[in-house]
PAFIFI-737856 format. One line per 2 residues: for each residue y, x, z of N, C-alpha, C. Coordinates in pm, 1 decimal, always signed. Each point is the difference from the previous one (the first is absolute). Layout:
BEGIN
Y:X:Z:Y:X:Z:Y:X:Z; ... $
//
This chain:
BEGIN
-7522.8:+434.4:-6969.4:-32.5:-124.0:-86.1:+23.8:-112.3:+96.1; +66.3:-109.5:-44.8:+37.3:-111.2:+80.3:-133.4:-87.4:-1.0 $
-19.0:-82.8:+82.0:-116.4:-88.5:+33.9:+48.4:-148.2:-53.6; -72.9:-58.4:-100.7:+30.0:-127.9:-46.6:+12.2:-108.3:+128.2 $
+116.6:-97.1:-12.7:-12.1:-66.0:+123.5:-130.0:-99.6:+0.5; -64.4:-46.9:-92.1:-121.0:-56.6:+10.1:-109.4:+69.1:+77.2 $
-28.6:+121.1:-46.1:-76.5:+96.9:+76.3:+29.9:+23.4:+130.9; +134.8:+4.8:+37.7:+27.9:+18.9:+123.6:-28.2:-120.8:+119.2 $
+15.9:-115.8:-74.3:-26.1:-116.1:+65.3:-143.4:-25.9:+28.0; -75.9:+58.0:-98.1:-155.4:-0.6:+29.4:-35.2:+75.3:+104.1 $
+53.9:+115.0:+10.1:-30.2:+100.4:+105.7:+32.4:-65.7:+132.8; +117.9:-48.5:+18.4:+32.7:-65.9:+123.6:-89.1:-116.9:+43.8 $
-26.8:-68.9:-110.1:-108.7:-112.5:+27.8:-132.8:+45.1:+64.3; -51.0:+113.1:-69.1:-128.4:+52.9:+43.9:-2.5:+52.4:+134.6 $
+142.8:+64.9:+40.3:-11.9:+53.7:+128.4:+17.7:-121.6:+98.7; +79.7:-110.7:-38.6:-13.0:-109.0:+92.4:-135.5:-45.9:+29.0 $
-73.4:-18.3:-114.6:-134.1:-46.1:+17.2:-97.3:+74.6:+91.8; +22.5:+144.9:-9.0:-79.2:+79.2:+85.0:+31.8:-19.2:+137.0 $
+131.1:-18.4:+32.3:+37.2:-27.7:+154.1:-28.1:-129.2:+31.1; -1.0:-114.6:-91.4:-28.4:-145.2:+49.6:-171.0:+17.4:+16.9 $
-54.3:+60.6:-71.2:-158.1:+5.1:+15.7:-48.1:+85.5:+139.6; +62.0:+114.4:+14.0:-7.2:+79.2:+130.0:+32.0:-96.6:+123.0 $
+100.2:-76.5:+2.1:+25.3:-93.0:+101.6:-79.8:-110.5:+11.3; -36.9:-49.6:-100.7:-100.1:-99.7:+11.4:-122.9:+29.5:+78.6 $
-58.7:+110.4:-55.4:-131.4:+54.0:+50.1:+1.5:+40.7:+139.6; +131.9:+39.7:+44.7:-7.7:+47.2:+147.0:+26.5:-124.3:+99.6 $
+76.4:-99.0:-79.7:+2.0:-139.7:+98.4:-147.2:-54.5:+1.7; -95.0:-2.8:-99.6:-134.2:-37.2:-15.5:-85.6:+61.4:+95.6 $
+20.3:+127.4:+35.9:-94.3:+82.1:+72.8:-5.2:-51.2:+148.7; -94.2:-28.2:+74.5:-19.8:-36.3:+125.3:+58.0:+85.2:+107.2 $
+53.4:-21.6:+85.6:+71.1:+72.5:+106.9:-102.2:+56.9:+88.2; -14.1:+139.9:+42.5:-95.6:+52.6:+62.0:+22.4:-21.2:+166.4 $
-94.8:-30.1:+71.6:+29.3:-56.2:+129.6:-118.4:+120.8:+85.3; +43.7:+33.9:+135.5:-92.6:+76.4:+56.5:+8.2:-33.4:+142.5 $
-92.4:+51.8:+65.3:-21.0:+6.3:+154.2:+25.9:+136.7:+56.4; +94.5:+11.5:+92.6:+35.7:+134.5:+55.6:-14.8:-8.3:+144.5 $
-5.7:+141.2:+58.3:-2.8:-0.9:+116.7:+76.3:+130.2:+54.1; +62.7:-4.0:+113.2:+85.7:+118.3:+64.3:-26.6:+17.8:+150.3 $
+29.8:+106.3:+43.2:-17.1:+11.8:+151.1:+138.2:+101.7:+52.2; +25.7:-45.0:+129.1:+111.8:+62.9:+55.6:-43.9:+126.2:+51.0 $
-140.3:+34.1:+16.2:-47.0:+127.1:+34.6:-124.8:+20.1:-73.6; +28.9:+37.6:-129.2:-133.4:+36.1:-79.2:-65.6:+122.2:+10.1 $
-63.9:+16.3:+120.1:-68.2:+117.7:+44.2:-125.1:-27.4:+59.2; -97.5:+102.1:-37.2:-128.2:-34.1:+63.0:+0.1:-9.2:+131.7 $
-74.5:-100.3:+79.7:-33.5:-10.2:+151.1:+130.2:-18.5:+73.2; +95.8:-48.1:-100.1:+127.1:-64.3:+77.8:-22.9:-124.8:+66.7 $
+57.9:-9.5:+114.0:-23.2:-135.5:+85.8:+121.0:-88.9:-13.5; -46.2:-130.4:+22.0:+108.3:-105.2:+2.6:+86.4:-1.7:-130.0 $
-61.4:+7.7:-104.8:+64.1:+9.5:-126.2:+24.9:-142.5:-77.2; +115.2:-28.2:-53.0:+42.2:-106.8:-63.0:-33.7:+9.0:-148.6 $
-101.8:-91.0:-36.8:+7.2:-0.5:-156.1:+59.1:-114.3:-62.7; +79.0:+9.8:-97.8:+68.1:-104.2:-68.9:-44.2:-34.8:-148.7 $
-57.3:-99.8:-20.0:-70.4:-47.7:-120.8:+107.8:-98.8:-77.5; -12.0:+26.9:-155.2:+76.3:-90.8:-70.0:-97.0:-38.6:-124.8 $
+0.5:-134.3:-4.7:-89.7:-39.7:-125.8:+122.6:-66.4:-85.8; +8.4:+63.0:-134.5:+105.9:-63.0:-86.0:-57.9:-112.5:-61.0 $
+92.6:-101.6:-17.2:-31.6:-117.0:-57.6:-30.7:-1.1:-156.9; -94.5:-49.8:-57.1:-14.0:-1.0:-125.1:-11.0:-137.1:-80.1 $
+29.0:-95.8:+76.4:-4.0:-145.5:-43.1:+145.1:-58.8:+11.0; +28.7:-66.0:-109.8:+128.0:-65.5:-20.3:-1.4:-148.6:+57.7 $
-129.5:-45.7:+16.9:-8.6:-146.7:+41.1:-84.1:-25.7:+138.2; -39.6:+104.4:+66.9:-67.7:-3.6:+137.8:+41.6:+121.7:+80.7 $
-23.5:-43.5:+136.4:+38.9:+90.1:+86.5:-128.6:+43.0:+104.9; +4.5:+127.3:+42.7:-99.2:+50.4:+94.3:-42.6:-81.0:+105.8 $
-126.2:-34.6:+24.4:-57.5:-73.1:+110.7:-67.1:+91.5:+109.9; -68.3:+122.7:-56.1:-93.3:+56.0:+75.1:-7.6:+144.3:-53.9 $
-9.5:+105.9:+85.5:-29.6:+134.1:-39.7:-127.4:+31.7:+93.3; -78.6:+67.0:-62.0:-145.4:+50.0:+71.5:-6.7:+160.1:-19.9 $
-9.2:+57.8:+112.9:+3.4:+136.3:-11.4:-134.5:+67.8:+58.3; -56.8:+92.2:-75.0:-119.6:+71.0:+56.9:+40.9:+146.9:+52.5 $
-19.9:+13.4:+139.8:+58.4:+131.3:+38.0:-85.5:+101.0:-31.9; +60.4:+123.9:-8.0:-92.0:+126.3:-28.3:-91.1:+51.8:+106.1 $
-76.8:+75.2:-5.2:-94.7:+63.4:+100.4:+85.2:+66.8:+95.7; -9.7:-31.4:+117.0:+81.1:+70.6:+118.8:+86.6:-85.2:+78.3 $
+32.2:-113.8:-85.7:+77.7:-98.7:+77.9:-57.7:-133.5:+1.7; -29.3:-47.7:+136.0:-72.2:-122.7:+26.5:+90.8:-103.6:+3.8 $
-56.3:-123.9:-45.0:+84.0:-144.2:+26.1:+57.7:-14.9:+131.7; -67.0:+56.9:+106.9:+52.0:-27.7:+141.2:+121.0:+104.8:+17.2 $
+18.2:+109.6:-65.7:+104.1:+95.5:+3.2:+152.1:-58.2:-80.6; -24.0:-120.8:-38.7:+129.7:-34.4:-87.0:+65.7:-147.6:+74.3 $
+131.2:+8.4:+0.8:+64.5:-94.7:+63.9:+116.3:-42.6:-119.3; +42.3:-115.9:+7.4:+90.1:-43.0:-89.3:+154.8:+24.3:+48.2 $
+75.5:+59.0:-89.6:+132.0:+38.8:+56.4:+105.1:-97.1:-67.0; -11.8:-3.6:-131.9:+92.5:-91.1:-62.7:-64.7:-68.7:-122.0 $
+38.7:-129.3:-27.2:-65.0:-82.9:-102.9:+91.1:-103.5:-37.3; -35.2:-73.4:-133.0:+90.3:-97.4:-39.8:-9.9:-106.7:+100.3 $
+100.3:-100.9:+10.4:+7.1:-92.2:+99.3:-118.2:-107.0:+2.8; -69.5:-4.7:+116.5:-116.0:-97.7:+1.1:-135.6:+67.8:-36.8 $
+6.4:+133.9:-50.4:-135.1:+63.2:-18.6:-62.4:+66.9:+103.4; -135.9:-9.3:+0.7:-74.1:+43.4:+114.3:-104.2:+95.4:-46.6 $
-28.3:+98.1:+102.2:-79.7:+96.2:-30.9:-160.2:-33.7:+55.0; -92.1:+12.3:-66.8:-144.2:-25.5:+58.6:-67.4:+120.9:-39.8 $
-87.6:+63.6:+91.5:-84.5:+110.7:-8.2:-123.9:-42.4:-53.4; -63.3:+93.9:-103.3:-132.9:-30.9:-54.2:-103.8:+126.3:+23.6 $
-94.0:-20.5:-65.2:-106.5:+118.3:+40.7:+50.3:+116.8:-68.5; +62.3:+1.9:-123.1:+54.6:+123.1:-50.8:+122.4:+20.7:+3.7 $
+85.0:-94.2:+52.6:+145.1:+22.3:-16.9:+68.8:-126.4:+74.5; +93.5:-40.4:-90.9:+76.3:-130.5:+44.2:+44.1:-101.2:-107.5 $
+34.8:-97.7:+30.2:+76.2:-96.4:-88.0:+126.8:-39.8:+73.9; +102.4:-36.1:-92.9:+121.6:-43.1:+50.2:+41.4:-124.7:-106.2 $
+44.9:-86.0:+56.2:+5.6:-133.4:-74.8:+116.5:-86.7:+51.7; +30.3:-92.9:-55.2:+103.8:-114.2:+44.8:+56.9:-71.8:-118.3 $
+110.2:-69.4:+20.7:+52.4:-83.3:-84.1:+47.0:+87.8:-138.5; -33.6:-81.7:-110.0:+43.0:+56.5:-128.8:+131.4:+52.8:-11.6 $
+35.9:+141.0:-46.0:+125.0:+70.5:-18.7:+44.8:-71.6:-145.8; +126.2:-3.1:-14.5:+59.1:-46.3:-134.4:-61.7:+97.8:-99.6 $
+3.6:-47.9:-118.6:-28.8:+65.7:-116.0:+82.9:+109.8:-38.0; -66.6:+118.5:-24.6:+85.1:+107.9:-14.3:+39.4:+83.0:+109.3 $
-42.8:-47.6:+127.0:+44.3:+73.4:+118.4:-114.4:+93.2:+38.1; +27.5:+137.3:+17.6:-96.2:+82.8:+43.0:-58.3:-16.9:+145.8 $
-141.1:+27.9:+26.9:-20.4:-27.6:+137.9:-21.0:+129.3:+45.5; +86.7:+18.3:+120.6:+12.3:+112.1:+85.1:-62.0:-22.6:+154.8 $
-60.9:+100.2:+55.0:-29.8:-14.5:+130.7:-24.6:+134.2:+56.4; -3.7:+10.7:+141.7:-20.1:+128.1:+75.5:-104.7:-9.7:+113.9 $
-87.5:+104.2:-10.5:-79.7:-7.5:+120.9:+15.3:+131.6:+71.5; -45.2:-0.1:+136.1:-21.3:+119.0:+79.8:-137.4:+40.4:+10.8 $
-10.6:+127.8:-28.9:-149.5:+43.9:+0.4:-18.2:+103.5:+123.4; -101.0:-1.2:+72.9:-10.9:+79.9:+126.6:+1.7:+134.8:-36.0 $
-69.7:+60.5:-93.8:-19.6:+127.2:-55.2:-33.3:-1.1:-132.4; +48.7:+95.0:-93.2:-44.2:+25.8:-127.8:-104.9:+103.8:-9.3 $
-98.1:-17.7:-83.1:-120.1:+83.6:-3.3:+42.9:+152.7:-47.8; -103.1:+90.3:+14.6:+41.9:+137.6:-38.9:-63.8:-3.8:-152.6 $
+107.0:-12.5:-87.1:-30.2:-10.3:-136.0:+130.2:+36.9:-82.2; -28.6:+61.5:-121.3:+118.8:+27.7:-87.6:+71.6:-123.5:-58.2 $
-96.2:-107.7:-28.7:+69.1:-125.0:-19.0:-98.6:-114.5:-0.7; +47.8:-113.8:+11.6:-82.6:-129.4:+41.7:+61.4:-93.0:-94.9 $
-109.6:-103.5:-31.6:+37.6:-106.8:-90.4:-26.5:-152.8:+65.5; +91.6:-75.8:-25.5:-16.3:-141.7:+46.3:-17.8:-98.5:-99.1 $
-114.0:-14.5:-40.5:-21.8:-95.9:-95.4:+48.9:-154.0:+33.6; +78.4:-60.9:-88.1:+58.9:-118.0:+15.8:-21.8:-102.0:-101.8 $
-14.8:-118.7:+56.2:-44.1:-132.0:-95.1:+121.7:-104.4:+54.2; +78.9:-22.7:-110.3:+112.7:-104.4:+13.7:-45.0:-128.5:-49.4 $
+37.4:-106.9:+67.2:-27.3:-136.2:-61.8:+142.7:-70.9:+6.3; +5.0:-87.3:-118.5:+118.4:-59.7:-27.3:-27.0:-147.2:+57.3 $
+112.8:-99.7:-27.4:-7.4:-119.0:+52.3:-59.2:-91.5:-114.7; -22.5:+74.0:-148.5:-59.6:-89.8:-89.8:-144.9:+31.8:-8.9 $
-47.5:+85.3:+92.9:-153.6:+46.5:+3.7:-21.3:+128.1:-76.5; +110.3:+83.0:-68.4:-29.3:+115.3:-72.1:-10.3:+107.4:+118.0 $
-95.4:+83.4:-38.4:-26.4:+110.7:+83.1:+17.3:+135.7:-70.1; +53.8:+99.6:+71.0:+34.2:+129.5:-67.2:-59.9:+87.1:+94.1 $
-63.0:+94.1:-50.6:-93.2:+100.0:+85.6:+63.1:+138.7:-33.8; +50.4:+70.8:+92.2:+45.9:+128.9:-1.5:-90.7:+80.3:+90.8 $
-139.3:+50.2:-78.0:-113.4:+49.7:+67.9:-44.3:+118.1:-62.9; +59.3:+52.3:-122.6:-90.4:+106.0:-33.0:+76.0:+150.3:+18.6 $
-87.3:+107.1:+5.8:+36.8:+109.9:+42.6:-14.3:+106.0:-124.2; +96.9:+89.7:-0.7:-22.8:+98.5:-112.0:-119.9:+68.0:-17.0 $
-56.2:+18.6:-139.8:-120.3:+52.1:-30.9:+15.2:+108.2:-99.9; -41.5:+120.0:+10.7:-5.4:+73.6:-116.9:+157.6:+43.3:-33.9 $
+84.2:-16.2:+86.1:+142.4:+31.3:-33.5:+66.0:-120.9:-78.8; -73.4:-106.0:-16.9:+59.2:-98.2:-83.3:+83.4:-107.2:+116.9 $
+109.8:-31.1:-47.4:+84.2:-118.1:+88.1:-62.6:-113.0:-40.8; -60.9:-83.2:+116.8:-58.3:-142.0:-28.9:+116.4:-109.0:-23.3 $
-46.4:-94.3:-66.4:+80.6:-102.1:-46.1:+42.9:-87.8:+116.4; -77.8:-14.9:+113.7:+20.5:-79.0:+109.5:-1.9:+82.6:+131.5 $
+80.7:+111.5:+11.5:-20.4:+92.7:+103.8:+25.5:-64.1:+155.1; -100.0:+31.9:+73.7:+44.9:-38.9:+137.6:+95.6:+81.1:+57.7 $
+73.3:-45.3:+95.8:+98.9:+74.4:+81.1:-62.2:+111.5:+75.6; +72.6:+127.6:-44.0:-55.6:+115.2:+60.5:+105.2:+84.0:+75.9 $
-31.9:+37.9:+124.6:+90.5:+65.6:+80.4:-43.7:+171.9:+10.8; +97.2:+74.3:-22.5:-33.2:+137.4:+3.1:+55.1:+45.6:+148.8 $
-111.5:+84.4:+64.2:+28.1:+30.0:+118.0:+41.6:+158.6:+20.0; +99.0:+38.2:+100.7:+21.7:+155.1:+10.4:-119.6:+20.7:+97.9 $
-8.7:+145.5:+6.3:-103.9:+58.5:+85.1:+33.0:-35.3:+143.4; -114.3:-23.7:+93.1:+24.0:-23.6:+136.2:+69.4:+90.2:+81.3 $
+86.6:-47.7:+91.3:+86.4:+92.3:+73.9:-97.9:+76.7:+102.7; +48.2:+127.9:+6.7:-95.4:+106.4:+89.5:-44.8:-83.2:+133.7 $
-129.0:-2.5:+47.2:-39.7:-64.4:+121.1:-24.1:-145.7:-9.1; +26.2:-50.6:-98.4:-17.6:-154.9:-25.7:-166.1:-17.4:+0.7 $
-40.7:-100.8:+66.6:-135.2:-38.2:+9.9:-21.3:-159.1:-20.8; -109.2:-29.1:-52.2:-44.0:-137.5:-9.1:+2.8:-62.8:+138.0 $
+68.3:-118.5:+20.3:-14.7:-74.8:+132.5:-144.8:-73.8:-13.0; -33.2:-43.1:+118.8:-120.6:-72.6:+19.3:+1.7:-132.8:-101.0 $
-109.5:-25.3:-57.5:+4.6:-131.0:-80.8:+26.5:-126.3:+88.9; +64.3:-82.9:-82.6:+12.7:-142.1:+64.8:-101.4:-79.3:+17.0 $
-46.2:-74.6:+100.9:-124.5:-102.5:-14.3:+34.6:-100.5:-101.4; -111.2:-27.1:-62.4:+10.0:-104.0:-110.6:+22.4:-118.7:+52.8 $
+112.8:-72.5:-41.3:+40.8:-129.2:+49.6:-72.7:-116.5:-65.8; -45.6:+38.1:-113.1:-68.8:-115.8:-94.5:+110.3:-75.8:-75.0 $
-18.4:-106.4:-28.5:+99.0:-60.6:-82.8:+121.8:-76.3:+95.4; +112.8:+55.8:-17.3:+122.8:-70.6:+94.6:+98.7:-19.0:-102.3 $
+105.5:-81.9:+63.8:+98.3:-49.5:-53.5:+135.4:+17.2:+82.8; +90.8:+35.6:-72.4:+151.9:+27.3:+93.0:+60.9:-107.6:+45.0 $
-48.8:-123.7:-67.7:+66.7:-137.9:+55.8:-89.8:-121.5:-28.8; +53.6:-91.3:-55.5:-77.6:-116.5:-13.2:-103.3:+24.0:-127.6 $
-117.9:-70.5:+3.6:-117.8:+32.9:-91.2:+61.7:-37.2:-150.8; -28.5:+92.4:-84.5:+28.7:-20.6:-128.2:-121.2:-43.8:-83.6 $
+19.9:-103.1:-87.5:-110.5:-52.0:-99.8:-33.8:+98.1:-108.7; +49.2:+120.2:-26.3:-28.2:+75.3:-95.9:-110.9:+93.6:+12.4 $
-85.2:+23.7:-104.9:-105.9:+83.2:+9.6:+36.2:+152.5:+52.7; -110.7:+60.7:+58.1:+10.4:+140.2:+19.6:-25.3:+87.8:-112.7 $
+46.8:+138.2:+16.3:-11.4:+98.1:-101.7:-134.4:+42.0:+18.7; -82.0:+23.0:-102.8:-131.7:+74.2:+18.3:-26.5:+96.3:-129.1 $
-77.0:+111.8:+24.4:-28.8:+74.0:-108.7:-62.2:-70.9:-131.3; -64.0:-96.9:+21.4:-67.5:-73.3:-100.4:+105.8:-73.0:-85.7 $
+113.3:-42.1:+88.6:+109.2:-78.5:-70.2:+77.4:+109.4:-89.6; +12.1:+119.6:+45.4:+66.9:+90.2:-76.2:-68.1:+52.0:-116.8 $
-145.5:-6.6:+3.2:-54.1:+40.6:-99.7:-32.0:-101.0:-117.1; +67.9:-118.8:+12.9:-13.4:-110.4:-78.1:+126.1:+10.6:-114.1 $
+68.9:+132.6:+22.9:+129.6:+14.5:-95.5:-32.3:-43.0:-157.6; -113.1:+34.0:-38.4:-35.8:-25.4:-148.5:-74.8:-149.1:-17.3 $
+24.0:-89.2:+72.2:-66.3:-134.6:-29.8:+57.9:-51.3:-137.4; -95.1:-97.2:-34.6:+12.7:-59.4:-128.0:+127.8:-91.8:-13.9 $
+21.7:-47.5:+130.2:+130.5:-99.0:-10.7:+131.5:+106.2:-10.9; -1.4:+91.4:+72.4:+126.3:+81.5:-5.4:-15.1:+63.5:-137.6 $
-88.7:+40.6:-55.2:-3.5:+44.1:-142.2:+70.6:-96.1:-95.6; -48.7:-127.5:+10.6:+45.9:-96.7:-93.6:+132.0:-33.4:+30.7 $
+52.8:-10.1:+117.5:+138.9:-28.7:+13.1:+86.5:+106.2:-52.2; -48.2:+134.1:+18.1:+79.6:+103.1:-53.3:+11.1:+1.6:-133.1 $
-124.1:-39.9:-69.2:-21.7:-3.2:-156.3:+105.7:-107.7:-55.6; +7.7:-130.5:+92.0:+94.9:-97.6:-55.4:+149.0:+52.1:-4.4 $
+31.4:+64.8:+129.4:+146.4:+72.6:+30.3:+14.7:+73.4:-121.0; -80.4:+101.2:-28.7:+31.3:+94.2:-133.0:+8.0:-64.4:-130.6 $
-65.2:-116.7:-25.9:+0.0:-67.7:-134.3:+130.5:-65.0:+4.0; +29.7:-69.5:+114.8:+134.4:-62.5:+15.3:+135.5:+82.5:-41.4 $
-12.5:+111.7:+71.1:+104.9:+113.9:-17.4:+23.9:+39.8:-113.3; -134.0:+45.2:-66.9:-2.9:+56.5:-146.5:+49.9:-115.1:-104.7 $
-45.4:-125.8:+24.0:+51.5:-99.7:-91.4:+159.9:-19.6:+0.6; +50.6:+5.6:+125.5:+160.3:-4.6:-1.3:+64.6:+109.9:-46.5 $
-61.6:+115.2:+24.9:+63.4:+125.1:-55.3:+4.6:-5.7:-165.2; -125.5:-34.8:-68.1:+2.8:-9.2:-120.6:+94.1:-82.7:-57.6 $
+7.8:-129.2:+59.8:+74.0:-97.9:-49.7:+160.0:+26.5:-11.6; +39.4:+80.4:+100.3:+140.7:+43.6:+28.4:+28.1:+122.9:-104.1 $
-108.0:+84.1:-12.8:+20.6:+96.6:-102.4:+19.4:-60.1:-154.6; -74.7:-96.8:-33.2:+27.0:-55.3:-131.1:+111.6:-79.5:-6.7 $
+44.0:-73.5:+93.2:+110.6:-72.5:-12.6:+114.6:+91.2:-1.4; +15.9:+119.9:+44.5:+101.7:+99.1:-8.7:+6.1:+56.9:-125.3 $
-127.9:+35.3:-50.0:-9.1:+57.7:-146.4:+45.7:-108.9:-102.1; -14.9:-110.4:+25.6:+12.0:-96.2:-101.5:+160.8:-20.4:-13.3 $
+54.9:-22.3:+110.8:+150.7:-4.7:+31.2:+68.9:+116.5:-63.4; -54.3:+121.5:+18.8:+77.1:+114.9:-40.7:-14.5:+17.7:-149.3 $
-129.5:-41.7:-68.5:-8.7:+4.8:-136.1:+81.6:-98.1:-81.8; +35.8:-115.3:+76.3:+74.7:-112.8:-77.6:+151.1:+68.0:+13.4 $
+41.0:+42.3:+121.5:+129.4:+73.1:-16.3:+26.0:+101.0:-103.0; -87.3:+86.2:-6.0:-7.7:+110.7:-101.7:+20.6:-46.1:-142.7 $
-63.6:-111.6:-26.8:-6.4:-49.0:-124.5:+153.0:-81.7:-35.2; +43.1:-50.5:+90.7:+139.5:-67.0:+0.4:+99.3:+105.1:-39.6 $
-3.6:+112.0:+94.9:+98.4:+105.3:-6.9:-12.8:+46.5:-151.7; -104.5:+46.3:-36.1:-18.4:+54.3:-143.0:+40.8:-86.6:-95.9 $
-37.9:-122.0:-9.3:+63.6:-93.5:-95.2:+157.0:-2.8:+2.1; +41.8:-4.9:+139.8:+159.8:-0.5:-2.6:+58.6:+119.5:-47.0 $
-58.4:+122.3:+19.6:+53.3:+118.2:-60.9:-4.5:+6.7:-139.5; -113.3:-53.0:-59.2:-14.9:-4.1:-160.2:+115.9:-95.7:-54.9 $
+22.6:-126.8:+63.3:+93.2:-79.9:-43.2:+150.6:+66.9:+10.5; +19.5:+58.3:+102.3:+106.0:+49.2:+11.7:+66.9:+114.6:-96.0 $
-124.9:+100.3:-28.1:+26.7:+99.9:-97.3:+20.9:-58.0:-156.6; -73.0:-108.1:-22.5:+2.7:-56.0:-123.9:+128.3:-81.1:-27.3 $
+80.8:-38.4:+107.3:+109.6:-84.9:-19.4:+136.2:+86.6:-21.7 $
//
């Protein structure tokens, strides 16, 4: 049985509408960003290990100015030295880790840096809670750890370690150097656990709510515009088909 031209046209329009709606919603969804860590020797009790950190940019209007890292148990701030960083960025040791800061990066540019660690702890995996600061004052906290098998929304960078090599032993702990800096003093604040615990502050919650509402409003507007345009096109095509069949 043949399909009437008007019905065939209606089906094509419905399919086009579905594709347009899917594309609109995909564009309206926020891009996911993460903080990640890798090691050149991901093995428990390995010595002189280089850790590479990447903080993915999630702002289109501001660049990174500072990263604050809380070191896991077994790695002391005095065991860390800076290996690579963005131009002009300096590392500063803190009580529970370190901060690295400098001139603002361009918007959309990921923040990458490397540190050398004296020795990794004897563990299966270690987490590096990370707080990112942008030039417009926005703060992103990647500090959550998995609980009950659930993947957190803001996961801290986690490094999985292989079993220690046979005969590997912990080295003597480094003396605590206090708060030190790799170069000229930096005006940025240091990272503390109390800073990390402030992830659920009212200011961040209000900012996140505003961002969500703005994104939702844009998505709804785009969807309604697409539906209205497709509806007008469908009506015009149907009227044209009717006129052609009657003439």
